Residue frames relative to the residue before (quaternion, step in Angstrom):
aa qw qx qy qz dx dy dz
X 1.0000 0.0000 0.0000 0.0000 0.00 0.00 0.00
X 0.5985 0.5387 -0.3476 0.4804 3.60 1.07 -0.59
X 0.6448 0.4721 -0.3539 0.4859 3.66 0.95 -0.75
X 0.6333 0.5091 -0.3720 0.4487 3.72 0.76 -0.59
X 0.6333 0.5159 -0.3258 0.4761 3.61 0.88 -0.79
X 0.6736 0.4851 -0.2760 0.4845 3.50 0.84 -1.14
X 0.6678 0.5026 -0.3424 0.4291 3.68 0.89 -0.71
X 0.6203 0.5203 -0.3245 0.4891 3.64 1.16 -0.90
X 0.6356 0.5062 -0.3543 0.4630 3.66 0.81 -0.82
X 0.6716 0.5035 -0.3017 0.4520 3.62 0.81 -0.97
X 0.6504 0.5060 -0.3144 0.4712 3.64 0.95 -0.83
X 0.6525 0.5213 -0.3015 0.4601 3.54 0.85 -0.98
X 0.6752 0.5116 -0.2844 0.4488 3.63 0.93 -0.87
X 0.6474 0.5162 -0.2927 0.4783 3.51 1.09 -0.91
X 0.6921 0.4822 -0.3053 0.4419 3.49 0.79 -1.01
X 0.6236 0.5576 -0.3169 0.4469 3.58 1.02 -0.88
X 0.7580 0.3739 -0.2455 0.4747 3.55 0.74 -0.90
X 0.5979 0.5502 -0.3717 0.4490 3.66 1.12 -0.46
X 0.6780 0.4913 -0.2631 0.4794 3.61 1.01 -0.92
X 0.7410 0.3664 -0.2500 0.5042 3.72 1.07 -0.45
X 0.2640 0.7661 -0.5317 0.2466 3.49 0.37 1.33
X 0.7182 -0.4719 0.2591 0.4408 3.60 0.92 0.74
X 0.4995 0.6326 -0.4424 0.3932 3.59 1.28 0.18
X 0.4889 -0.6721 0.4642 0.3063 3.67 -0.75 1.10
X 0.4382 -0.6821 0.5274 0.2541 3.54 -1.10 0.80
X 0.6694 -0.5042 0.3393 0.4272 3.49 -1.18 0.33
X 0.5999 0.5437 -0.3603 0.4634 3.64 1.05 -0.61
X 0.6926 0.4825 -0.3123 0.4359 3.63 0.94 -0.83
X 0.6478 0.5263 -0.3053 0.4585 3.48 1.03 -0.76
X 0.7540 0.3798 -0.2059 0.4948 3.57 0.96 -0.89
X 0.6204 -0.6091 0.3235 0.3735 3.48 1.20 0.32
X 0.5077 0.6347 -0.4690 0.3456 3.68 1.10 0.17
X 0.6574 -0.4913 0.3679 0.4371 3.48 -1.21 -0.20
X 0.3708 -0.7421 0.5193 0.2051 3.55 -0.97 0.76
X 0.5526 -0.5952 0.4276 0.3969 3.64 -0.97 0.48
X 0.5290 -0.6584 0.4369 0.3096 3.56 -0.97 0.89
X 0.3653 -0.7515 0.5088 0.2069 3.58 -0.91 0.98
X 0.3417 -0.7166 0.5564 0.2453 3.57 -1.03 0.65
X 0.7137 -0.4558 0.3233 0.4224 3.53 -1.29 0.37
X 0.7039 0.4743 -0.2859 0.4448 3.57 0.84 -0.82
X 0.5830 0.5594 -0.3632 0.4639 3.58 1.23 -0.63
X 0.6606 0.5197 -0.2948 0.4545 3.62 0.82 -1.05
X 0.7155 0.4373 -0.2912 0.4604 3.64 0.75 -0.99
X 0.7343 0.4517 -0.2723 0.4273 3.66 0.87 -0.77
X 0.7374 0.4208 -0.2496 0.4657 3.56 0.98 -0.82
X 0.4978 -0.6448 0.4793 0.3267 3.56 -1.06 0.73
X 0.6820 -0.4885 0.3397 0.4252 3.61 -1.20 0.42
X 0.4251 -0.6841 0.5126 0.2975 3.59 -0.84 0.68
X 0.4796 -0.6514 0.4977 0.3129 3.59 -0.94 0.75
X 0.4303 -0.6769 0.5113 0.3086 3.54 -1.09 0.71
X 0.4060 -0.6611 0.5733 0.2634 3.53 -1.02 0.66
X 0.4405 -0.7184 0.4828 0.2382 3.60 -0.71 1.23
X 0.4591 -0.6665 0.5189 0.2751 3.58 -1.01 0.70
X 0.3888 -0.7116 0.5208 0.2669 3.58 -0.83 0.76
X 0.1494 -0.8051 0.5690 0.0754 3.53 -0.85 0.85
X 0.3221 -0.7262 0.5731 0.2012 3.52 -0.85 0.99
X 0.2023 -0.8006 0.5581 0.0810 3.57 -0.69 1.23
X 0.5580 0.5804 -0.4251 0.4137 3.58 1.17 0.13
X 0.5249 -0.6597 0.4292 0.3240 3.55 -1.02 0.73
X 0.4817 -0.6754 0.4822 0.2816 3.52 -1.00 0.72
X 0.0781 -0.8098 0.5813 0.0145 3.60 -0.42 1.02
X 0.3195 -0.7529 0.5469 0.1788 3.63 -0.38 1.25
X 0.6088 -0.5791 0.4165 0.3472 3.55 -1.16 0.60
X 0.6220 0.5702 -0.3496 0.4071 3.51 1.12 -0.72
X 0.7123 0.4416 -0.2556 0.4820 3.60 1.16 -0.52
X 0.4517 0.7166 -0.4643 0.2585 3.54 1.14 -0.07
X 0.7745 0.2696 -0.2380 0.5204 3.56 -0.90 0.89
X 0.6759 0.4296 -0.3326 0.4981 3.57 1.22 0.08
X 0.8190 -0.2262 0.1389 0.5088 3.59 -1.05 -0.43
X 0.3697 -0.7288 0.5373 0.2085 3.68 -0.88 1.04
X 0.6090 -0.5503 0.4362 0.3687 3.54 -1.25 0.39
X 0.6397 -0.5453 0.3538 0.4103 3.59 -1.03 0.47
X 0.7580 0.3218 -0.2817 0.4925 3.71 -0.85 0.76
X 0.6213 0.4899 -0.3800 0.4791 3.66 1.13 -0.11
X 0.4526 -0.6615 0.5418 0.2531 3.50 -1.22 0.79
X 0.2210 -0.8101 0.5261 0.1345 3.63 -0.34 1.10
X 0.4810 -0.6094 0.4860 0.4014 3.70 -1.11 0.20
X 0.7088 -0.4701 0.3379 0.4030 3.44 -1.34 0.62
X 0.8354 0.2092 -0.1714 0.4784 3.59 -0.98 1.01
X 0.5578 0.6695 -0.3729 0.3188 3.56 1.25 -0.14
X 0.7511 0.2180 -0.1095 0.6135 3.49 1.45 -0.42
X 0.5254 -0.6379 0.4318 0.3614 3.59 -0.94 0.64
X 0.5579 -0.6069 0.4251 0.3737 3.63 -1.09 0.57
X 0.5589 -0.5996 0.4500 0.3544 3.56 -1.17 0.48
X 0.7647 0.2489 -0.0751 0.5896 3.55 1.07 -0.81
X 0.2009 -0.7387 0.6254 0.1511 3.55 -1.24 0.45
X 0.1822 -0.7800 0.5849 0.1278 3.56 -1.09 0.42
X 0.4241 -0.7188 0.5138 0.1987 3.46 -0.76 1.12
X 0.5576 -0.6070 0.4588 0.3318 3.57 -1.11 0.86
X 0.8142 0.2138 -0.2005 0.5011 3.62 -1.01 1.05
X 0.5291 0.6690 -0.4038 0.3309 3.61 1.15 -0.10
X 0.7455 0.2560 -0.1283 0.6019 3.62 1.32 -0.50
X 0.2632 -0.7646 0.5722 0.1370 3.48 -0.76 1.18
X 0.5688 -0.6025 0.4333 0.3544 3.63 -1.06 0.68
X 0.5315 -0.6219 0.4503 0.3578 3.51 -1.19 0.66
X 0.6548 -0.5147 0.3779 0.4043 3.47 -1.25 0.43
X 0.8043 0.1375 -0.1354 0.5620 3.63 -0.58 1.03
X 0.6215 0.5803 -0.3382 0.4033 3.68 1.15 0.00
X 0.4385 -0.6516 0.5558 0.2724 3.44 -1.38 -0.01
X 0.4625 -0.6048 0.5474 0.3473 3.58 -1.32 0.21
X 0.6842 -0.4655 0.3775 0.4155 3.49 -1.42 0.33
X 0.6767 0.4742 -0.3209 0.4628 3.62 0.87 -0.89
X 0.6073 0.5012 -0.3758 0.4886 3.67 0.94 -0.52
X 0.6181 0.5531 -0.3517 0.4340 3.59 0.77 -0.80
X 0.7324 0.4099 -0.2704 0.4716 3.55 0.69 -1.00
X 0.6229 0.5274 -0.3553 0.4557 3.70 1.05 -0.53
X 0.7833 0.2764 -0.1709 0.5300 3.57 0.96 -0.74
X 0.2390 0.8327 -0.4821 0.1307 3.71 1.12 0.25
X 0.6365 0.5278 -0.3283 0.4567 3.60 1.02 -0.72
X 0.7259 0.3918 -0.2714 0.4958 3.62 0.77 -0.86
X 0.7064 0.4429 -0.2971 0.4653 3.68 1.07 -0.36
X 0.4180 0.6961 -0.4912 0.3154 3.59 1.25 -0.03
X 0.8091 0.2054 -0.2586 0.4861 3.51 -1.11 1.12
X 0.6371 0.5469 -0.3144 0.4430 3.70 1.18 -0.15
X 0.5294 -0.6249 0.4562 0.3481 3.56 -1.18 0.43
X 0.0687 -0.8039 0.5906 -0.0099 3.57 -0.65 1.00
X 0.1774 -0.7436 0.6401 0.0769 3.63 -1.20 0.87
X 0.0507 0.7783 -0.6186 0.0947 3.49 -1.00 1.07
X 0.1924 -0.7259 0.6418 0.1556 3.52 -1.25 0.48
X 0.1821 0.8069 -0.5476 0.1259 3.36 -1.04 0.92
X 0.4970 -0.5992 0.5054 0.3721 3.67 -1.21 0.17
X 0.4245 -0.6441 0.5785 0.2650 3.64 -1.04 0.82
X 0.0408 -0.8190 0.5716 0.0279 3.61 -0.65 1.04
X 0.7641 0.0912 -0.0847 0.6330 3.54 1.39 -0.14
X 0.0023 0.7971 -0.6031 0.0289 3.59 -0.93 0.86
X 0.0287 -0.7738 0.6301 -0.0578 3.40 -0.94 1.04
X 0.1945 -0.8189 0.5350 0.0734 3.56 -0.39 1.31
X 0.8698 0.1557 -0.1110 0.4548 3.60 -1.25 0.72
X 0.4098 0.6713 -0.5144 0.3417 3.63 0.87 0.91
X 0.8232 -0.0339 -0.0268 0.5661 3.51 -0.75 1.16
X 0.7287 -0.5032 0.2308 0.4032 3.56 0.93 0.99
X 0.7530 0.3091 -0.1926 0.5481 3.59 1.30 0.24
X 0.4899 -0.6236 0.4973 0.3518 3.59 -1.15 0.15
X 0.2064 -0.7853 0.5766 0.0907 3.64 -0.96 0.87
X 0.0345 -0.8072 0.5890 -0.0187 3.64 -0.90 0.93
X 0.2053 -0.7438 0.6156 0.1602 3.44 -1.12 0.52
X 0.0996 -0.8142 0.5711 0.0322 3.64 -0.61 1.02
X 0.0747 -0.7592 0.6461 0.0245 3.49 -1.31 0.88
X 0.0445 -0.8226 0.5593 0.0925 3.46 -1.12 0.52
X 0.6882 -0.5015 0.2875 0.4385 3.49 1.31 0.40
X 0.6982 0.4508 -0.2874 0.4761 3.49 1.22 -0.19
X 0.6913 0.4556 -0.3487 0.4393 3.72 -1.16 0.25
X 0.5102 -0.6485 0.5027 0.2578 3.47 -1.33 0.50
X 0.7155 -0.3782 0.3478 0.4734 3.59 -1.32 -0.01
X 0.7563 0.2670 -0.2260 0.5528 3.60 -0.70 1.11
X 0.7933 0.1968 -0.1451 0.5576 3.71 1.11 -0.33
X 0.5581 0.6019 -0.3707 0.4346 3.53 1.15 0.46
X 0.7250 0.3526 -0.2017 0.5562 3.64 1.11 -0.03
X 0.1433 -0.8213 0.5522 -0.0040 3.60 -0.41 1.42
X 0.2733 -0.7520 0.5795 0.1549 3.60 -0.69 1.08
X 0.0873 -0.7828 0.6157 -0.0253 3.56 -0.92 1.10
X 0.1782 -0.7054 0.6726 0.1354 3.59 -1.27 0.83
X 0.1619 0.7837 -0.5865 0.1249 3.54 -1.16 0.79
X 0.4315 -0.6577 0.5579 0.2646 3.50 -1.22 0.56
X 0.5389 0.6116 -0.4057 0.4134 3.64 1.26 -0.09
X 0.3623 -0.7324 0.5345 0.2161 3.51 -1.27 0.44
X 0.0832 0.7751 -0.6173 0.1062 3.55 -1.01 1.00
X 0.2229 -0.7816 0.5616 0.1547 3.58 -1.00 0.38
X 0.6986 -0.4542 0.3780 0.4035 3.53 -1.34 0.48
X 0.7610 0.3413 -0.2648 0.4841 3.54 -0.82 1.09
X 0.5512 0.6145 -0.3542 0.4394 3.51 1.31 -0.48
X 0.2341 -0.7150 0.6344 0.1775 3.55 -1.13 0.72
X 0.0425 -0.8323 0.5508 -0.0451 3.53 -0.59 1.18
X 0.2539 -0.6548 0.6649 0.2544 3.57 -1.42 0.30
X 0.0871 -0.7927 0.6033 -0.0019 3.62 -0.80 1.12
X 0.0503 -0.7522 0.6570 -0.0071 3.46 -1.05 1.13
X 0.2479 0.7486 -0.5705 0.2296 3.48 -0.72 1.21
X 0.6051 -0.5386 0.4533 0.3717 3.54 -1.41 -0.02
X 0.3370 -0.7567 0.5301 0.1814 3.55 -0.86 1.03
X 0.1304 -0.7524 0.6418 0.0708 3.50 -0.97 0.88
X 0.1978 -0.7958 0.5654 0.0894 3.62 -0.90 0.88
X 0.8350 0.0090 -0.0758 0.5450 3.57 -0.95 0.98
X 0.1516 0.8017 -0.5435 0.1970 3.53 0.66 1.16
X 0.0560 -0.7993 0.5982 0.0090 3.53 -0.69 1.06
X 0.2147 -0.7976 0.5602 0.0622 3.62 -0.57 1.28
X 0.5275 -0.6298 0.4146 0.3913 3.49 1.16 -0.26
X 0.7644 0.3429 -0.2244 0.4978 3.59 -1.30 0.06
X 0.6941 -0.4887 0.2800 0.4483 3.78 0.95 0.64
X 0.5522 0.5786 -0.4149 0.4337 3.67 1.20 0.21
X 0.2048 0.7543 -0.5970 0.1805 3.60 -0.21 1.23
X 0.1118 -0.8145 0.5689 0.0213 3.56 -0.91 1.04
X 0.4009 -0.7098 0.5120 0.2709 3.54 -0.62 0.98
X 0.7560 -0.0227 0.0322 0.6534 3.67 1.14 -0.66
X 0.0429 -0.7701 0.6298 -0.0916 3.46 -1.02 1.25
X 0.2242 -0.7540 0.6047 0.1246 3.65 -0.75 1.00
X 0.0988 -0.8592 0.5016 0.0206 3.53 -0.13 1.21
X 0.8420 0.0922 -0.0763 0.5261 3.59 -1.26 0.73
X 0.2527 0.8051 -0.5032 0.1862 3.50 0.83 0.97
X 0.3406 -0.6776 0.6037 0.2458 3.61 -1.20 0.50
X 0.1471 -0.8013 0.5751 0.0740 3.50 -0.69 1.16
X 0.0981 -0.7208 0.6830 0.0660 3.58 -1.12 0.81
X 0.2959 -0.7345 0.5942 0.1406 3.53 -0.90 1.27
X 0.2231 -0.7833 0.5653 0.1307 3.47 -0.87 0.95
C-alpha cells in the first residue's frame, strides 16, 4: 500500500512539473484570468514566452469608401479608379489592320473569340495579378465605359508606353468578385513602340 501511495505522489509531482513549463494556459491565450502563481512557481519555472499579437496587414476600408477608390496596393475593379494617364482623341492612330478601342467595344459580340489587333497607350499597369500582367489601353476613341480596354499579357510594359496588342477578345467576361469586363483582350502579345 505504501508503494501505491508513493507511486501516486510521484505521478502527481511529475505531471505537475511537466505541465508547468512556461506554456500559456487556455485561459491566458483566450484572455481569461490566469491562476495566481505562488512564490515557488515563479522561482522554479522559466519565464513564460509572450504570445505574439496578431497583426492585420490588410488596409482598413471604411464602409463609406466601399465601391470608390481602393487603398494603394489593392487591385480595383475595372473603372473604380481614374486612369493614371489620359489620351487625347486622335492622338493615336490605329495599327495597320487593327481596330480602335471604340470599335472593339462596338463590335465586341461579333469579335468574341477572334484575334484582335489594337494600338493604344498604357494608362494602367498591374503586374502579376492572377498569374498574368493586366494593362488598360486607351487610344482616344470610345465614350465613357468604352474607351479603356483591359488586356492580359505575359509581356512587360509600363504606364505611358504606346503598344500594339494582339490577342483573343473575350466579350462580357465575368471573373467573379465584382470583376466584369465588357471587352477583355486575353493573352495578348504586346509590342512597345
